[in-house]
N, C-alpha and C positions, 0 to 999 in steps of 0.2 A: 355523747355520740348523737343524740337526737338533734342537737343544734347543728352539727355538721351536715346531717341529712337534709335539713331545711335549706342550708346554704347550697348544697349540691343540686337540690331540686330547683331552687330559684335560678341558678346559673344555667341549668339544662333548659328550663322553660324559656329563659331569655334568649339563649342561642337558637332554639327552635323557632321562636317568634320572629327573630331577626332573619333567619334563613327563609321563612315563608314570605316575609315582606320583600326580600331581595329577589326571590324567585318570581313573585308576582309582577315585578317590574320588567321582566324579560318578555321577549316575543315568544310565540308558541314553540318553534323549533329549539331555541336556546333553553326555554323552560323545561322541555322534555329531556334534553341532554343533562341538565343539572340535576333533575329529579332522578334520572337513571344512575348518575354518579353517586348521589346520596344513598340510593338503594344498595349499590355495590359496597360502599363503606360500611353500612349497617350489617349487611349479610356477611361480610368478611370478619366482622367483630370489631368493636371499638376498644381502644385502650388509650392510655395517656400519651402514647407516641403518635397516634393517628389523628388527633383532634387539634385543629389550628383555629384559634380565635383571632379575628382581625378587628382592629379598632376603626371607627369612623374617621378618626384623625391620627393616622399612624405617625409615629415619631421616626424620622429617618436619620 
């Protein structure tokens, strides 16, 4: 169980770091909009059905 916890923690940290980097690339109005959207998602509660991970090189 401890090993799974480390994997989850690593994945969550990676997602948050990636989100911060992407948000910082935006101009101020867009940045504020995306931050508000993240706040709504977090306040509504996250579950496995509401989290979408996008790859840098999506396979179409």
